[in-house]
N, CA, C and O atoms as a printed pandas DataFrame, in Angstrom:
     atom_number atom_name residue_name chain_id  residue_number  x_coord  y_coord  z_coord
0              1         N          UNK        A               1   16.764  -24.129    1.396
1              2        CA          UNK        A               1   15.548  -23.583    0.368
2              3         C          UNK        A               1   14.583  -23.190    1.023
3              4         O          UNK        A               1   14.633  -22.035    1.444
4              5         N          UNK        A               2   13.743  -23.779    1.232
5              6        CA          UNK        A               2   12.330  -23.464    1.581
6              7         C          UNK        A               2   12.550  -22.154    3.037
7              8         O          UNK        A               2   11.804  -21.191    3.210
8              9         N          UNK        A               3   13.836  -22.536    3.947
9             10        CA          UNK        A               3   14.211  -21.555    4.660
10            11         C          UNK        A               3   13.926  -19.858    4.181
11            12         O          UNK        A               3   13.226  -19.021    4.751
12            13         N          UNK        A               4   14.800  -19.718    2.846
13            14        CA          UNK        A               4   14.803  -18.393    2.387
14            15         C          UNK        A               4   13.920  -18.159    1.734
15            16         O          UNK        A               4   14.078  -17.045    1.235
16            17         N          UNK        A               5   12.153  -19.049    1.151
17            18        CA          UNK        A               5   11.396  -18.965    0.503
18            19         C          UNK        A               5   10.705  -18.611    1.523
19            20         O          UNK        A               5    9.979  -17.662    1.226
20            21         N          UNK        A               6   10.546  -19.090    3.085
21            22        CA          UNK        A               6    9.521  -18.724    3.845
22            23         C          UNK        A               6   10.041  -17.199    4.401
23            24         O          UNK        A               6    9.138  -16.386    4.598
24            25         N          UNK        A               7   11.042  -16.884    4.591
25            26        CA          UNK        A               7   11.438  -15.733    5.300
26            27         C          UNK        A               7   11.185  -14.962    4.170
27            28         O          UNK        A               7   10.285  -14.293    4.679
28            29         N          UNK        A               8   11.263  -14.560    3.123
29            30        CA          UNK        A               8   11.014  -13.965    1.907
30            31         C          UNK        A               8    9.230  -13.686    1.815
31            32         O          UNK        A               8    8.717  -12.688    1.308
32            33         N          UNK        A               9    8.735  -14.460    2.235
33            34        CA          UNK        A               9    7.415  -14.349    1.966
34            35         C          UNK        A               9    7.078  -13.887    3.650
35            36         O          UNK        A               9    5.898  -13.599    3.848
36            37         N          UNK        A              10    7.815  -13.814    4.604
37            38        CA          UNK        A              10    7.542  -13.209    6.216
38            39         C          UNK        A              10    7.869  -11.853    5.530
39            40         O          UNK        A              10    6.902  -11.144    5.253
40            41         N          UNK        A              11    9.182  -11.382    5.205
41            42        CA          UNK        A              11   10.044  -10.300    4.680
42            43         C          UNK        A              11    8.650   -9.294    4.233
43            44         O          UNK        A              11    8.025   -8.540    4.979
44            45         N          UNK        A              12    8.525   -9.439    3.455
45            46        CA          UNK        A              12    7.031   -9.348    2.125
46            47         C          UNK        A              12    5.779   -8.897    2.930
47            48         O          UNK        A              12    5.201   -7.834    2.706
48            49         N          UNK        A              13    5.396   -9.820    3.916
49            50        CA          UNK        A              13    4.111   -9.353    4.284
50            51         C          UNK        A              13    4.385   -8.643    5.170
51            52         O          UNK        A              13    3.492   -7.822    5.381
52            53         N          UNK        A              14    5.749   -8.512    6.216
53            54        CA          UNK        A              14    5.870   -7.495    6.981
54            55         C          UNK        A              14    5.814   -5.941    6.318
55            56         O          UNK        A              14    5.137   -4.966    6.642
56            57         N          UNK        A              15    6.669   -6.103    5.406
57            58        CA          UNK        A              15    7.331   -5.027    4.882
58            59         C          UNK        A              15    5.698   -4.176    4.220
59            60         O          UNK        A              15    5.594   -2.955    4.103
60            61         N          UNK        A              16    4.916   -4.887    3.974
61            62        CA          UNK        A              16    3.270   -4.256    3.084
62            63         C          UNK        A              16    2.733   -3.284    4.603
63            64         O          UNK        A              16    2.378   -2.106    4.559
64            65         N          UNK        A              17    2.797   -4.121    5.837
65            66        CA          UNK        A              17    1.938   -3.773    6.778
66            67         C          UNK        A              17    2.388   -2.152    7.677
67            68         O          UNK        A              17    1.805   -1.620    8.622
68            69         N          UNK        A              18    3.444   -1.775    7.039
69            70        CA          UNK        A              18    4.631   -0.861    7.687
70            71         C          UNK        A              18    3.562    0.224    6.710
71            72         O          UNK        A              18    3.320    0.127    5.507
72            73         N          UNK        A              19    2.986    1.380    7.818
73            74        CA          UNK        A              19    2.042    2.479    7.321
74            75         C          UNK        A              19    2.724    3.641    6.681
75            76         O          UNK        A              19    2.071    4.679    6.797
76            77         N          UNK        A              20    4.075    3.787    5.910
77            78        CA          UNK        A              20    4.184    3.997    4.651
78            79         C          UNK        A              20    3.472    3.906    3.326
79            80         O          UNK        A              20    3.461    4.676    2.366
80            81         N          UNK        A              21    2.928    2.839    3.524
81            82        CA          UNK        A              21    2.409    1.801    1.956
82            83         C          UNK        A              21    1.074    2.579    2.342
83            84         O          UNK        A              21    0.787    3.729    2.012
84            85         N          UNK        A              22    0.510    1.918    2.920
85            86        CA          UNK        A              22   -1.365    2.693    3.164
86            87         C          UNK        A              22   -1.867    3.696    4.308
87            88         O          UNK        A              22   -2.998    4.078    4.605
88            89         N          UNK        A              23   -1.252    3.834    4.566
89            90        CA          UNK        A              23   -1.836    5.749    5.375
90            91         C          UNK        A              23   -2.198    6.410    4.387
91            92         O          UNK        A              23   -3.264    6.536    3.785
92            93         N          UNK        A              24   -0.989    6.904    4.262
93            94        CA          UNK        A              24   -1.516    8.002    2.434
94            95         C          UNK        A              24   -3.115    7.930    1.796
95            96         O          UNK        A              24   -4.074    8.692    1.679
96            97         N          UNK        A              25   -2.749    6.448    1.450
97            98        CA          UNK        A              25   -3.989    6.135    0.817
98            99         C          UNK        A              25   -5.161    6.652    1.846
99           100         O          UNK        A              25   -6.042    7.485    1.633
100          101         N          UNK        A              26   -4.985    6.158    2.612
101          102        CA          UNK        A              26   -6.494    5.662    3.750
102          103         C          UNK        A              26   -6.466    7.360    4.642
103          104         O          UNK        A              26   -7.346    7.719    5.425
104          105         N          UNK        A              27   -5.365    8.102    4.301
105          106        CA          UNK        A              27   -5.943    9.584    4.527
106          107         C          UNK        A              27   -6.592   10.120    3.500
107          108         O          UNK        A              27   -7.660   10.724    3.589
108          109         N          UNK        A              28   -5.823    9.870    2.263
109          110        CA          UNK        A              28   -7.042   10.833    1.362
110          111         C          UNK        A              28   -8.170   10.284    1.077
111          112         O          UNK        A              28   -9.095   11.093    0.994
112          113         N          UNK        A              29   -8.493    8.960    0.855
113          114        CA          UNK        A              29  -10.101    7.978    1.386
114          115         C          UNK        A              29  -11.138    9.015    2.239
115          116         O          UNK        A              29  -12.307    9.273    1.951
116          117         N          UNK        A              30  -10.352    9.523    3.368
117          118        CA          UNK        A              30  -11.405   10.070    4.645
118          119         C          UNK        A              30  -11.519   11.254    4.267
119          120         O          UNK        A              30  -12.617   11.788    4.425
120          121         N          UNK        A              31  -10.314   12.089    3.595
121          122        CA          UNK        A              31  -10.294   13.244    3.452
122          123         C          UNK        A              31  -11.480   13.544    2.185
123          124         O          UNK        A              31  -12.306   14.445    2.337
124          125         N          UNK        A              32  -11.463   12.812    1.117
125          126        CA          UNK        A              32  -11.825   12.885    0.313
126          127         C          UNK        A              32  -13.619   12.731    0.279
127          128         O          UNK        A              32  -14.546   13.264   -0.332
128          129         N          UNK        A              33  -13.433   11.573    1.423
129          130        CA          UNK        A              33  -15.100   10.632    1.650
130          131         C          UNK        A              33  -15.660    9.822    0.208
131          132         O          UNK        A              33  -16.621    9.962   -0.549
132          133         N          UNK        A              34  -14.363    8.812    0.309
133          134        CA          UNK        A              34  -14.394    8.123   -0.818
134          135         C          UNK        A              34  -15.263    6.867   -0.499
135          136         O          UNK        A              34  -15.350    6.518    0.678
136          137         N          UNK        A              35  -16.008    6.061   -1.621
137          138        CA          UNK        A              35  -16.470    5.050   -1.135
138          139         C          UNK        A              35  -15.628    3.415   -1.170
139          140         O          UNK        A              35  -14.943    3.012   -2.110
140          141         N          UNK        A              36  -15.786    2.994   -0.447
141          142        CA          UNK        A              36  -14.935    1.366   -0.239
142          143         C          UNK        A              36  -14.701    1.023   -1.679
143          144         O          UNK        A              36  -13.611    0.605   -2.072
144          145         N          UNK        A              37  -15.811    1.218   -2.517
145          146        CA          UNK        A              37  -15.165    0.552   -3.654
146          147         C          UNK        A              37  -14.543    1.208   -4.673
147          148         O          UNK        A              37  -14.019    0.551   -5.572
148          149         N          UNK        A              38  -14.503    2.903   -4.681
149          150        CA          UNK        A              38  -13.095    3.984   -5.409
150          151         C          UNK        A              38  -12.228    3.415   -4.410
151          152         O          UNK        A              38  -11.097    3.192   -4.842
152          153         N          UNK        A              39  -12.430    3.098   -3.147
153          154        CA          UNK        A              39  -10.621    2.953   -2.604
154          155         C          UNK        A              39   -9.898    1.776   -2.848
155          156         O          UNK        A              39   -8.712    1.688   -2.531
156          157         N          UNK        A              40  -10.540    0.831   -3.404
157          158        CA          UNK        A              40  -10.422   -0.604   -3.745
158          159         C          UNK        A              40   -9.969   -0.570   -5.424
159          160         O          UNK        A              40   -8.900   -0.933   -5.916
160          161         N          UNK        A              41  -11.296    0.056   -6.166
161          162        CA          UNK        A              41  -10.160    0.470   -7.327
162          163         C          UNK        A              41   -8.674    1.480   -7.321
163          164         O          UNK        A              41   -7.702    1.232   -8.034
164          165         N          UNK        A              42   -8.738    2.341   -6.607
165          166        CA          UNK        A              42   -7.501    3.021   -6.526
166          167         C          UNK        A              42   -6.833    2.289   -5.867
167          168         O          UNK        A              42   -5.849    3.026   -5.806
168          169         N          UNK        A              43   -6.488    1.246   -5.195
169          170        CA          UNK        A              43   -5.511    0.782   -4.788
170          171         C          UNK        A              43   -4.901   -0.264   -5.381
171          172         O          UNK        A              43   -3.755   -0.675   -5.200
172          173         N          UNK        A              44   -6.227   -0.903   -6.517
173          174        CA          UNK        A              44   -5.960   -2.123   -7.086
174          175         C          UNK        A              44   -4.928   -1.349   -7.983
175          176         O          UNK        A              44   -3.723   -1.530   -7.810
176          177         N          UNK        A              45   -5.381   -0.521   -8.903
177          178        CA          UNK        A              45   -4.736    0.359   -9.737
178          179         C          UNK        A              45   -3.087    0.568   -9.083
179          180         O          UNK        A              45   -2.089    0.105   -9.635
180          181         N          UNK        A              46   -3.075    1.214   -8.043
181          182        CA          UNK        A              46   -1.957    1.512   -7.340
182          183         C          UNK        A              46   -0.851    0.390   -7.089
183          184         O          UNK        A              46    0.322    0.452   -6.721
184          185         N          UNK        A              47   -1.764   -0.744   -7.464
185          186        CA          UNK        A              47   -0.492   -2.126   -6.988
186          187         C          UNK        A              47    0.163   -2.706   -8.383
187          188         O          UNK        A              47    1.117   -3.472   -8.509
188          189         N          UNK        A              48   -0.655   -2.094   -9.382
189          190        CA          UNK        A              48   -0.199   -2.651  -10.711
190          191         C          UNK        A              48    1.301   -1.653  -11.006
191          192         O          UNK        A              48    2.336   -2.088  -11.510
192          193         N          UNK        A              49    1.070   -0.299  -10.559
193          194        CA          UNK        A              49    2.577    0.266  -10.987
194          195         C          UNK        A              49    3.062    0.499  -10.081
195          196         O          UNK        A              49    4.210    0.944  -10.092
């Protein structure tokens, strides 16, 4: 049981590191010259939906 839980956690972490999740937000933030505070807020709101 612990193996399955550990494997699920590892897969979730590795999946979140894929560039298709964070690159679009980083590109928009850089081109629009968003502050770090705004990037954080938008990231938080995006994670809710």
